[in-house]
N, C-alpha and C positions, 0 to 999 in steps of 0.2 A: 347256579345252576349246579346242579348235586346235593345227594346230602352225603356224602362220602367223607374221607380223609378229609379234604379241606372246605366243605360245605358244612362240617360240624362245628368248627370252630369259628366260621364266619357267621351262622346261624346264632349259635349260644351268645357270644358276644354283642350281636347285632338287639339281640331281644332283648338284655340284662340293659345292653343303654338305651332303651326303649325307642330304638327307630320303628314308627308309625306302623308301617306294613313291609310282611315280609313274603316273597314268595318262593316257594319250595317245589323243583322241578328236580323229579327220580321217576324214573320205572321200577328201578331192580327190589330186591328183597334182601333181606338180610340175612348174612350167614354169622358162623361163632368167629371166623377167620377177619370179619372185618373189626372183629370190635379190638383191637390192638391200636387203631388209631382210630376209626370212628366214634368218637367217645358220645356224642350224642346218643347212641343206643345202647342196649343193655343186654344183658342173659335172657330177660325175661321178654324180650324184642325181637329174637331169634323166630325166621321163617315171614315177619312182617315187611309188608311195603315200607319203605325207607322216611317216605313223608310223610304215612300217618304215627310213626314212633318219634319221629322229629316235631311233628307239630304240636302232640303230647307233652314232650321236653319241654319246649319252649313255651308254651301257656304254664307250665306251671312253673317256668322262672316268672315269666311279666304276663298275666293275665290283661292288659289294659291294651298291647298291643295287636295288633291283626295280621294272620297266619294263614295265608292262601295254600293250597299244594296239589301239584298240578302233575297225576299220577300219568305220564307219558312221556317216548322216547321225544325229544329235542331233532327234529330235522326241518327243514326247509318249508315242509308246508305249514308247520305252527309257530314258527318261530317270532315272526314278525307281530303276530299278533299278541304271542305273549309279552317282548319285552316292550312294547307299546304301552304295557299298564303299569310301567316302573321306570322311574328316574335313575338307577343306578343298574347295572350288569356285573355282577360277580362271576366268576366263572371258578369253577370246582368240580370240572370235566378231568379227565387222567386220558386223553384220545387228541388227536390233530384233527381230525373229522370235524369235532367238534368245535375248535376254536378257531377254527378259520371260519364254518356256519356261522358264530357268535357274533368271531369280530366283522366278518362283514354283514350283517342285520345291523350290527351296532352303527356299523358310519352308513348305512343305508338310512336310519331311521336314528341317526345322530344320537346314540347315546352311550354315556361313558362305558369305558368295560376294564374292571378292575382283574388282570391276570394274574394264575398262579398257577402254578406245576411244580411236581415235586418226582423222584426219582433217588431211590436207596439214602444216602445219605446227603441229599441235598438238595435244593428247590430257587426257586425264580418269582420274582413280584413283577407288575408295573400295572400302572395308570393309561392306557390306551385309549384313545379317541378321546381326547378330552380337552376341549378351548384349542382345538385346533392340531394338537400335538399328535404323533405317530400311531399307528394304527399297528397291530399283530404282522400284519405285512408287511410294514416298515421292517419290522424287527426279523422277519422269518419268511421271504419271499413266497415261497413254494414248499407245499409238504411234501415230504419223504412218504412211501408207502407207510400202508397203517401197522402190516405184517413186520416191518423194521425201526417201529416206534413204539417200542415199549412201554407200558404202563404197571400202576405197581401192582396189580393182582400176579401177573406175568414174572417182574422181575422186584417186587419188594420193596418197602419203605422201613426207616428208622418211624417209628409210630410216632416219636415227638415231632419232627419234621413236620408233617401237615400242621398240625397246632402251632407252629411258628410262624409258619408261611401264610395260614391261614386267617390267625392273628393279625397280622402284616397288613392281609387284602383288607381282615375288617376296619381296620383302623385308615388305611386310606380310603376304605369308602365313606366312611364317615367326614371325613377331610373333604370328599368331594361333595356328599353332601351340604355340611355345613360351607364352606366355602371357607375353608380356612388354613393356613401352614401350607405347605409346600408339597404337593402331590409329585409323585411317583412319576410326573409323565414326561419323558422325554428320557427316562433313567430305568435301568433292568438290573435290579437286585437282586445279586446272586448269593445263596448262602450255600455255605459248605461247613456241613456238620460237625465231620469228622477234625478240621483244622479247628472249629468254630472262626468264623471268617465271615464278614458280611463285604464283600464288594458290588459299587455303582459303576454301570457302564451307562456312559449316553447313547442313545438313541436319539439319533434325528429322521424326520419325515422324508420316507424315501421318496425320489424326484420321480422313477417312473412306477411308482406304488401301484399294481392293477385295481385297487380297490379307492384310495383316498387321494390322489394326484389328480393333478389338471389332466393328464390324459389319461386317467382311469380308462379299464375297458371289463372291468366286472362293474355292471349297473344294475342288478338283481343278482337271486341268489342262483345257485351251481347245487348240481345233486354232489352231493360233498364227499361222498361215500364210495363215488364213483372215480372222482376227482384225485382223490388220495391214492387211492389204489394204483390207476393208472402209472405214479407217478414211477420214477427207480427203472424205466423200461429201456433196453441198449437204444441208443443211438448213433449218432457218427460221432467220430473222434475229434469233432471241429473241436476247441475250448473257446468260447465267448464270456463275457465277464457275467459272473453271479448267475452259473447254471450247478447244478445237480448232475455227477458225472456217477457211474455206477463201478465198482472195483474191476470188471471185463474191461472196460477204455484206462482203466490207472492202468493197471497191467500192460495194455499197448503201450502205453505208455512210458512203462520202466524197460519194455524190453525194444521200443524204438531210440527215434530221438527227441531226448529230454533236456537240452540246452536247452536254458533259464525257466526251467521248472523246477520247482521245491515241494516234494511232496513230505508234508510233515504231519507226526501224528502227536495229538492234544493230549495225549493219556497221560498219568504220573509213572515215572521210572520204574515204580513195585510192578505195573501195570504191563509195561514194557519187556519186563526179566519174564511174564508168562507166554507171551506171544507176541511177535511183531513181525511187520513186513518189511522184506531187504530193500534197501534205498531210502530209507523214509528215515529223517530228522527228526528224533523227540523233542518236542516243545510243548511241557507242559502248557496248558491253557493259562494257570495263572502267570507263568513268567513272557508267555507269548501277550497276555495284555500291557504288562508290566514293560515290555521294552519293544512297544511299535517303532518306536520314535529311531529306533536301530536298524530296522529290517528295510530292503531295498523294493524301493515301492513299484520297480519297471518289471519286475521278477514278476512269473506266474507261479502264485501257491495252489498247492492242493491238501486241502485238510481233511482230517479224518480223525476218527476217535473210539471210542468202543461200538457205539452206535448211533452218534449224531448230533446226542444234545452240545456236549460241547464244542463241536465241528459247528452248529449255529452260533453259536456266542461269538465264535471266533472270526467267522465269516461277517457277521455283519459290524465288530469291532474295527475290523482292518476295515470295510467297506467306509466307516463312518470318519476311518484319518483317512483316507484318500487312496487305497490302495485301489488300482481298478479290475488284477485279474485275480479275482481270487472264486475257487472252486470246492465246493463241497462232494467227498466221496460217499454216496448214498450208504447206509447202513453198516458204514463205518467198519470196523475189523468182524464184526460178527458176519456183516454180508461176505468177505474177501474171505473167510473159510467154508463159507457157504460155495460160494460162487464161483472162487480162485484156485483156494488152498485149503484142499479139508485136513491138510498137515497139521495147519496153524490152531492149534487150541483154545477155543475160546473159554472164556471164564463166568 
């Protein structure tokens, strides 16, 4: 899905390896700013549809394969017909709406889903819905609001990061197609380019997953842009397990009775020097993941980071390790600055 930063290396390597049929899905056209990371395209392709440019490049590498282009925006009206034509679905999108749409469709039609995401200097990869393994909703149960979930166009990405993550996605796709090795099912691989560190996080099937558990209540596709946009609205102040809460709700907690409630900032110390929330305990995501055994499981934890990606990773890891009351402040400190305290200068 997509012929951008992730789709480019995925498609190039699958074509070069001789994967028999490749489907390319994208409705967008090429802009000069795409070229620093979308290496399947070149300057002469600016203005063309991405799938047309990608088709030409793939056929120039291997004209023995079949490449089918799908020049439309993926949505709930066309995805089921589309993915039924292919054995493995590889995600090259950059927004939460598309990820939940792809995931739910893959579960409903039983297709393995090779997930990848990138932002700034980091990336993630996993193999989802494979041989009974967890799906994307097991990893991230509910989406944040799309406007609070930045993509590469809005926040940038180091050009080599999608190359690394996309190459891993292509590797996992071939392993799944051939039935070899140990795919990343039940594991989330997290890459930090600045530290040059790969970290593997265990991911279990969520017992209450809304789409892949025996108790699933999502049995058909939804209107995903609407679902994502609706998340993050103010609700009541009651904290129940695994909920998203807004910065305004967190503010009420901090000014009220916060006994046995720990607000944890998952950003790096250098980030907290730029801006911070009074009363928050700074535990960088790496430290949190490495020290879960030393934390009290009976406490209620509220996690946040800059926008939400590290928060999702931390909340999932804590859930897997038996923590029952872990909550995510949607939008992170970016939304805190917008909704609660504009004196907190975000970066």
